[in-house]
N, C-alpha and C positions, 0 to 999 in steps of 0.2 A: 223487346225495342227493335225496333228499325235500326241498321247502321247510318252514319250519317258520311256523306260523302268528305274527304280530307287525306293528307297525307302526312304519316310519320314515321319518326326513323327509331327502330329497337335495340338494342343491346341483350342480345343472348348470350351467357355463357352457361358452358356445360363440365362438370370436371368429375373425375374418379380417382383412384390413388395414385393411376400414371401420369394425371395432370391436368390440366383444363386448357378450354379451348373457347372461342369467343367468336360470335359471327353478326356481323348489322345485319338489318331485315329493314328493309323499306317496305310500309304497309301502306297501299293506296286504296281508297275506298270510293272508289266513281260508278255512276250509273252509264255503263258501256254501250249497252246494246237496248235497243227498245223492242218489244214484242207488242202490238197492236192489231186491231180489227175492225174492218168498215163497221159502221151503225148498220143491223139487220135489221131491215123492217120487211114482215109478212103478211102480206094482205092474203087474205081468204074470205070464201065466198060463206055469209050464213047459213046457204040452202043444204050445201054439199059441206061445208068444211075444208075445201080443196084451197090449196096455195102453196108458195113456194118463194125462196129466195136464193141468193147469193153473197155469202159470206167470203170477204177478201180478208186474210191474213198478211201483215207486214212486217219487217223486220229494219232495222236502220242502227246506225253505228253515231254515238255521239261524237261530234266535231273536236272533243276535247280529250277524246283518247290519244294517248302518248303516241302513237302506230297510226294514226287516220290515215286515208281509209287503212284497212286491217286487210292484209289478202286470208280469206276464210274458207277452211276446207269445206265446212257444210255446218249443217246446224238439224235440230229436232226439235218439233214443235207438239203438243198435247192441249187440245180444247176440248171442255165440256160442255154436254146441254143435257137438257130433260128430254129423255125417251120415251116419258110417256106423254109427250106434247107435240115433239118433233120428232123427225128422223132425217138419217143420211141417205142423199138420193146419188149425188156424183162430186168427183174432186176433176180440177186440170190445172196444168202449171202454169205460172202466170208467165207472158213474154221474157222478162227478165230468165226465168229457168231456162225455158226453149232455147234462148240463146248462148246458153253456157256451150263449151266443146265446139264452138263452129259451128251451132244450129242444132246439134244434134242431143242437147239437152242433157244433165245430169249423169253420170255415169249407175248412179244408186240415186233410184227417187222410190219410196214405200208409203203406202196411205194403207192405213189399218181401221177402219172403220171397227170400233167395239160398242157393245151395249153402252150407251149414254156418251160417247166421244168419239174424237177422231185424233188418230196417231201420225205424225208424217216426219220423215227421214229422208235426208239428201245429203249426198256428198258429190260434190262438183264433178271432181275426176278422180280416180285410184291412182292415177301416176304422179298427180297433181299437176298436169299439165295446164289447165285452168282454176279458176278459183272464184270465188264469191267475192263482189268489197258491193256496201251499202250505205256509202256517203249520204244517200237520201233516204226515202222513205221507199221501199222497195216490196212490192207484190212479192209472195210467194207460191200463195196456191188461192184458189177460187173453188168455196166448198158451197157445194147445193142443199138446202135443207127443205123439206117439205113439212106442212102440217099434217098430222094425224088425223084424217076425216072424220071419224066417228066420234072424236073428242072435240071439237071445233064447230060441227054441224050446229046451229041453232045458236050457238054463242053469241050475242050481240056485245060482250065488253071488250073482250082481247085480252092482252096481257102484255106487261114490259117487266122489264128484267134486266139481268148480266149474265152473260154466258164467263164460265170461268173456263180460267187458264189451267191445264195440271191434267196427271194421267189417272183415269179412272178404276184403272186395271192393275194386275200386278207384273203385267210386262215394262222390263227393264227400259224404259224409255221416259224423256225428261223433257223439260223446255231446257236448252241447250245451244249455244252458239260453239260451234269446235273451229278452232282457229288454226290448227297446226297437224291434225290428225291425232294427238297426243294430249294436250292442253287446252280447256275448255271455260267458257264464261256462260255465269248464270244470266240472262236479261230479265228489264225490268220488264213486266209484266201489266200492261194500261187494260182496264176494264171495258169489257165490248159491251154494248148497250144491245139492246134487241126489242122490237115492238111485233106483236102479233095482234093483227086491226083487224076487225072486219069492215066488209065494205059492201 
């Protein structure tokens, strides 16, 4: 079952033959960061099966977060798609990413297209001279996908569904917001609808 938002305080007691100690822990469960994607509509030609579209991935911080807006070190994103139907074409940083570090962009930016997925990692500044803040829905990356022509040529029905968040490989990268270079937060990942449509 999913955790519900809320706050609670717990007293934890530990002891051994030398004595006991207690610590009070405040547990806060809150949807803090949201990962979203633009609805992706891919029109394709039924004669040759060729089509393409751009998917934009966004992040937003919940204004109810205690430290809002939080200075973030970076983030990672992983999105999956059906490689039997679509293929990765290209990627580009959003304006918000390009504007980091006085217009030089993030110090670390890596996009790894893998079979059935796209993995994204970024660090604003190695020296913490700049940071990300996400007080509103902020575009991170544009990813271009294309149809696989031989699959869609002659298809007059198309297909609708949802792209899945997650890493389809064993590469150690997950959907995380990195707060201070050491701690991180799991975002709430909202479904991303897609429509592959004949025209």
